[in-house]
C-alpha positions, 0 to 999 in steps of 0.5 A: 260283528259285521257278518262279513265272509270269513269273520269268526262266529265262534270257536271252541277247543276239543281234546281227543284221544286216538279213535275218539269222535267229537260232534261240534256245533250241534253235530254240524262237524264230526271230528275223529282222531285217526292217528298220532305220529311223531310230528303230525296227527290225522283227523277225519273231518265231516261237515254238512258240505265236505268230508275227508282226512287231513294230516296236520302238524301243530299250528296247521289248519284244515278248512272244511266249510264252514269250519276252520280246524287248527291243531293246537298241540299233540300230547305224549299220550296220543291226545291232541287239542284242536281249535274249531272255528266257524266263520260267516259266509261262503268262502274257500281258501 
């Protein structure tokens, strides 16, 4: 590992149901699944640096510094699986 900006430090997967909240990275990122539609899900993402709602289709990515959140899959019972990845350095997409 060379600690270059954008280089992955770690990643994890989280499964959420509508209304459920997860604290990732020791509370550094708070993720709440707000709603699941036919082809996208709405997530509330709050880090130490940023906060906001993001509508994601499967495979889409939201950048909330220093995290990258990807919607892996949507389940028929209004559950989603997301991947949270943390990267080195100060970066902006």
